[in-house]
C-alpha positions as CSV (number, residue, x, y, z in Angstrom):
1,G,1.4,-5.3,-40.7
2,R,4.6,-3.8,-39.1
3,P,6.5,-5.6,-36.4
4,L,5.9,-4.5,-33.0
5,A,9.9,-4.0,-32.7
6,A,9.6,-1.3,-35.3
7,F,7.7,0.8,-32.6
8,L,10.5,0.4,-30.0
9,A,13.8,2.5,-29.3
10,V,16.7,-0.1,-30.3
11,A,17.7,-0.5,-27.0
12,D,14.2,-2.1,-25.6
13,R,13.9,-4.3,-28.6
14,P,15.9,-7.4,-27.0
15,P,14.3,-8.1,-24.3
16,V,10.7,-7.6,-25.5
17,A,11.9,-9.9,-28.5
18,A,13.0,-12.6,-25.9
19,A,9.7,-12.1,-24.1
20,L,7.8,-12.7,-27.3
21,S,9.7,-16.2,-27.9
22,E,9.1,-17.3,-24.3
23,I,5.3,-16.8,-24.7
24,A,5.4,-18.7,-28.1
25,A,7.1,-21.2,-26.3
26,G,4.5,-21.7,-23.7
27,R,6.9,-20.5,-21.3
28,R,5.2,-17.4,-19.7
29,A,1.9,-16.5,-20.4
30,D,2.5,-12.4,-20.3
31,G,4.9,-9.4,-19.6
32,R,5.1,-5.7,-18.6
33,W,7.8,-3.4,-19.6
34,E,8.4,0.4,-20.0
35,V,10.0,1.2,-23.2
36,A,10.9,4.3,-25.3
37,A,9.3,5.2,-28.5
38,A,11.4,4.6,-31.9
39,R,10.8,7.7,-33.6
40,R,10.5,9.8,-30.2
41,P,12.6,8.1,-27.5
42,E,11.9,10.9,-24.8
43,R,8.7,9.7,-24.8
44,R,7.9,6.8,-22.2
45,I,5.5,4.0,-23.3
46,A,4.0,1.2,-20.7
47,L,3.8,-2.1,-22.7
48,A,2.0,-4.9,-21.8
49,L,1.6,-8.3,-23.6
50,A,-0.3,-11.4,-23.1
51,A,-0.6,-14.7,-24.9
52,V,-4.0,-15.2,-26.7
53,R,-5.2,-19.1,-26.7
54,D,-7.7,-20.7,-28.8
55,R,-8.5,-24.2,-27.0
56,G,-5.4,-24.6,-25.1
57,A,-3.3,-23.6,-28.5
58,L,-1.3,-20.4,-28.8
59,A,-3.4,-18.3,-31.4
60,G,-1.8,-15.1,-31.1
61,V,-0.6,-12.5,-28.6
62,S,-2.3,-9.4,-27.6
63,G,-0.8,-5.9,-26.5
64,T,-1.2,-2.5,-25.0
65,L,0.7,0.6,-25.3
66,R,0.1,3.7,-23.3
67,D,2.1,6.8,-23.2
68,V,3.1,7.3,-19.6
69,T,5.6,10.2,-20.2
70,R,3.5,13.2,-18.5
71,E,2.9,10.4,-15.4
72,R,6.8,10.2,-15.0
73,E,7.4,13.9,-15.2
74,E,4.8,14.3,-12.6
75,V,6.2,11.5,-10.4
76,A,9.6,13.0,-10.8
77,H,8.2,16.4,-9.7
78,L,6.4,14.9,-6.9
79,R,9.4,13.0,-5.6
80,E,11.6,16.7,-5.6
81,L,8.9,17.5,-2.6
82,S,10.3,14.2,-0.5
83,A,13.1,16.3,0.8
84,V,11.1,18.6,2.4
85,L,9.4,15.6,4.2
86,K,12.6,13.7,4.8
87,S,13.6,14.9,8.1
88,L,9.8,15.4,9.4
89,Q,9.1,13.4,12.7
90,E,5.3,13.5,11.6
91,T,4.5,10.8,9.0
92,G,4.9,12.1,5.1
93,I,3.4,10.6,2.2
94,I,3.3,11.8,-1.5
95,T,0.7,10.3,-4.1
96,E,0.4,11.0,-7.8
97,R,-3.0,12.2,-9.1
98,R,-4.5,8.8,-8.9
99,R,-3.7,8.5,-5.4
100,R,-0.8,6.1,-5.4
101,I,2.2,6.3,-3.5
102,V,5.3,7.7,-4.6
103,Y,7.3,8.6,-1.7
104,A,6.9,7.7,2.1
105,N,9.3,9.5,4.5
106,P,11.1,7.4,7.7
107,A,8.5,8.4,9.9
108,A,5.8,6.6,7.7
109,E,7.5,3.2,8.6
110,R,7.8,3.9,12.2
111,M,3.9,4.9,12.4
112,L,2.6,2.3,9.7
113,G,4.9,-0.8,10.2
114,Y,5.7,-1.0,6.2
115,R,9.2,-0.1,4.8
116,P,9.2,2.9,2.0
117,E,9.5,0.4,-0.7
118,E,6.3,-1.8,0.4
119,M,4.1,1.7,0.5
120,R,5.2,2.8,-3.2
121,G,2.7,2.4,-5.5
122,R,0.1,0.9,-3.4
123,P,-3.1,3.3,-3.0
124,A,-3.1,5.8,0.0
125,A,-6.6,3.9,0.7
126,F,-5.5,0.9,1.4
127,F,-4.2,2.1,4.8
128,F,-7.8,3.4,6.0
129,E,-10.9,2.3,3.8
130,G,-13.0,-0.1,5.4
131,I,-12.0,0.5,8.8
132,P,-15.0,0.8,11.4
133,G,-14.9,4.5,12.0
134,N,-13.9,5.8,9.0
135,P,-16.7,7.1,6.7
136,P,-17.3,5.2,3.5
137,R,-15.6,6.6,0.3
138,L,-13.2,8.6,2.4
139,A,-10.8,8.8,-0.2
140,D,-13.0,10.6,-2.9
141,F,-14.3,12.6,0.0
142,I,-10.7,14.0,1.2
143,S,-9.1,14.4,-2.1
144,T,-12.1,16.6,-3.2
145,H,-11.7,18.8,-0.4
146,A,-7.9,18.9,-0.5
147,G,-8.1,19.8,-3.9
148,E,-10.3,23.0,-3.1
149,R,-8.3,24.5,0.3
150,G,-6.5,21.7,1.7
151,W,-8.5,19.5,4.4
152,E,-7.6,18.4,8.0
153,G,-9.1,15.8,10.1
154,E,-8.8,13.0,12.2
155,L,-9.3,9.4,11.0
156,F,-8.0,5.6,11.4
157,N,-5.3,4.0,10.2
158,R,-4.2,0.2,9.9
159,R,-0.7,-0.7,10.5
160,K,0.9,-3.6,9.0
161,D,0.6,-5.7,12.0
162,G,-3.2,-5.2,11.9
163,R,-3.5,-2.6,14.7
164,V,-5.6,0.4,14.0
165,I,-4.6,3.6,15.1
166,P,-6.1,7.1,15.3
167,V,-4.3,9.7,13.0
168,R,-4.6,13.4,12.6
169,L,-3.9,14.0,8.7
170,S,-3.5,17.1,6.9
171,L,-3.6,16.8,3.3
172,T,-2.8,19.6,0.2
173,A,-3.0,19.1,-3.5
174,V,0.2,19.8,-5.6
175,K,-0.8,21.7,-8.9
176,E,0.8,22.6,-12.0
177,G,-0.8,25.1,-14.1
178,G,-3.9,24.9,-12.4
179,E,-4.3,21.0,-12.7
180,T,-3.6,18.6,-9.8
181,V,-1.0,16.2,-10.5
182,G,-0.5,14.7,-6.8
183,Y,-1.3,14.9,-3.1
184,V,0.9,15.6,0.0
185,G,-0.2,14.2,3.5
186,V,1.2,14.7,6.9
187,S,-0.2,12.8,9.6
188,Q,0.6,12.3,13.2
189,D,-0.2,9.2,15.5
190,I,-2.6,10.8,18.2
191,S,-3.3,7.2,20.2
192,R,-1.1,9.1,23.5
193,I,-3.7,12.1,23.0
194,R,-6.8,9.9,22.6
195,E,-5.4,7.8,26.0
196,L,-5.0,11.2,28.0
197,E,-8.6,12.4,26.8
198,E,-10.1,9.1,28.0
199,S,-8.4,9.1,31.2
200,R,-9.4,12.8,31.8
201,R,-12.9,11.6,30.7
202,R,-12.7,8.9,33.6
203,R,-11.4,10.9,35.9
204,M,-13.9,13.7,35.8
205,E,-16.5,11.0,36.1
206,M,-15.0,10.0,39.1
207,V,-14.9,13.8,40.3
208,E,-18.3,14.5,39.4
209,E,-19.7,10.9,41.1
210,E,-17.7,11.9,44.2
211,V,-19.5,15.6,44.3
212,R,-22.9,13.9,43.6
213,K,-22.6,11.6,46.5
214,R,-21.5,14.8,48.7
215,T,-24.1,17.1,47.4
216,E,-26.9,14.4,48.2
217,E,-25.3,14.1,51.6
218,L,-25.0,17.9,52.4
219,Q,-28.6,18.3,50.8
220,R,-29.9,15.7,53.1
221,I,-28.1,17.5,56.2
222,S,-29.6,20.6,55.1
223,R,-32.7,19.1,55.1
224,D,-32.6,17.6,58.6
225,M,-30.6,20.9,60.2
226,A,-33.5,23.3,59.5
227,G,-32.7,26.5,61.3
228,Q,-29.1,25.2,62.1
229,R,-27.0,27.2,59.5
230,S,-23.9,27.2,62.2
231,Q,-23.7,23.5,62.3
232,L,-24.0,23.3,58.4
233,D,-21.1,25.9,58.6
234,A,-19.1,23.6,60.5
235,I,-19.2,20.6,58.2
236,L,-18.5,22.6,54.9
237,S,-15.6,24.3,57.0
238,N,-14.3,20.5,57.5
239,I,-14.2,19.5,54.2
240,A,-10.8,19.1,52.6
241,E,-12.0,20.7,49.3
242,G,-12.8,24.1,48.4
243,V,-16.1,24.8,49.0
244,V,-18.4,28.4,48.6
245,V,-22.1,29.1,48.7
246,E,-23.3,31.5,45.9
247,N,-26.9,33.5,45.6
248,E,-28.5,33.9,42.4
249,R,-27.0,37.4,42.4
250,Y,-23.5,35.9,42.2
251,E,-22.6,36.9,45.9
252,V,-20.6,34.8,48.1
253,E,-22.3,33.5,51.4
254,F,-20.0,31.3,52.6
255,M,-16.5,30.0,52.4
256,N,-14.8,27.0,54.0
257,Q,-11.4,27.2,55.7
258,T,-9.9,25.6,52.4
259,L,-11.1,28.5,50.4
260,I,-10.3,31.4,53.1
261,R,-6.7,30.2,53.6
262,R,-6.3,30.7,49.7
263,F,-8.5,33.7,48.7
264,G,-8.8,35.5,52.0
265,N,-12.7,35.9,53.4
266,Q,-14.4,37.3,50.1
267,S,-18.4,36.5,51.9
268,G,-20.6,39.6,50.2
269,K,-18.7,40.1,47.0
270,K,-19.4,38.7,43.7
271,C,-17.6,35.5,42.8
272,H,-16.5,36.6,39.6
273,Q,-14.6,39.3,41.3
274,A,-13.4,37.8,44.3
275,F,-11.7,34.7,42.5
276,I,-11.1,35.6,39.0
277,G,-10.8,39.4,39.2
278,R,-13.6,39.8,36.3
279,S,-16.1,42.6,36.4
280,S,-18.8,40.7,34.8
281,P,-20.1,36.8,35.2
282,C,-17.8,34.4,33.6
283,P,-19.0,33.0,30.3
284,V,-19.2,29.5,31.4
285,C,-20.8,30.0,35.2
286,G,-21.7,27.1,37.8
287,V,-24.3,29.7,39.3
288,K,-26.0,30.4,36.0
289,A,-26.1,26.6,35.4
290,V,-27.6,25.3,38.5
291,I,-29.7,28.4,39.6
292,L,-30.7,30.3,36.5
293,E,-30.9,27.3,34.2
294,G,-31.9,24.6,37.2
295,K,-29.3,22.0,36.1
296,D,-28.7,19.0,38.9
297,Y,-24.9,19.9,38.8
298,F,-22.3,21.1,36.4
299,C,-18.6,20.5,36.0
300,Y,-16.1,22.5,34.4
301,E,-12.6,24.3,34.6
302,A,-11.5,27.9,35.3
303,E,-8.5,29.8,36.3
304,D,-8.1,32.3,39.0
305,K,-6.7,35.6,38.5
306,Q,-3.3,34.2,39.9
307,G,-3.4,31.9,36.6
308,R,-4.1,28.9,39.0
309,R,-6.5,26.4,37.1
310,Y,-9.1,24.3,39.1
311,E,-11.8,21.6,38.3
312,L,-15.2,22.9,39.8
313,V,-18.4,21.5,40.2
314,A,-21.4,23.3,41.0
315,S,-24.9,21.9,42.5
316,P,-28.0,23.5,43.9
317,L,-28.2,23.8,47.7
318,V,-31.7,23.4,49.0
319,R,-32.1,25.9,51.8
320,P,-34.1,24.7,54.7
């Protein structure tokens, strides 16, 4: 039977009373406030009021009160972490325990296109849930693992303009007294990295195709030139790329002039000793792949003993 105002701090009573009058007059349907408790003003209360109508007539006003003091304290603590994220070049976002954003640094606006005030209050999942390529219920999965030992991985985000971008995200739980009170996420747009990877993949495919064609041509020549190794050597010597012929014992049988100019004549030596400076075969080895394992061709990278890197393609050479 007590009036609602009796539960509110004196300073919060006038706006709530005015809103009740407007609801009773039909000028508004509901209202929400955050107020202080009358007897314990340090407690923060979320108050929601709504008109109750019966056949169009006002029958009463319903209201809910929820103590949000602890949530506000947790949010204040989380916002203290924002100073660390403010100067980062990477996107930094802080969420409370229910994974709603309480802070987004300037880099977040550059990456996602939303102003920080547009992001505050939104669920973090808004930016990645439902995007093709992301697993279902991704937010629950990430949060569970972040609470245990942190989580890092790649996913897709959606910008304000609708464009989908790949990002790498590191997420860490913020704990107080052993309890998770929020999360800190740092992410980076990896679109450029993906573009470079795709460009390299296409380039490797082109190299592999060219090598495949040249290998087929050399094999055809080899079959047509039975007993004429000197002619084959001449053809190989005139190829601009480096060409080496090795046997199943990793021994160099032939080097064309391009390689001889680079390494000197290493015929008869083990390939891993001549070019890499190792005493044993390389972990990734073309001889092993095409001779011992029977692959049609094998594309890989290696570094010589001077630290220069090469793209290598190995293929079997059919002896006449």
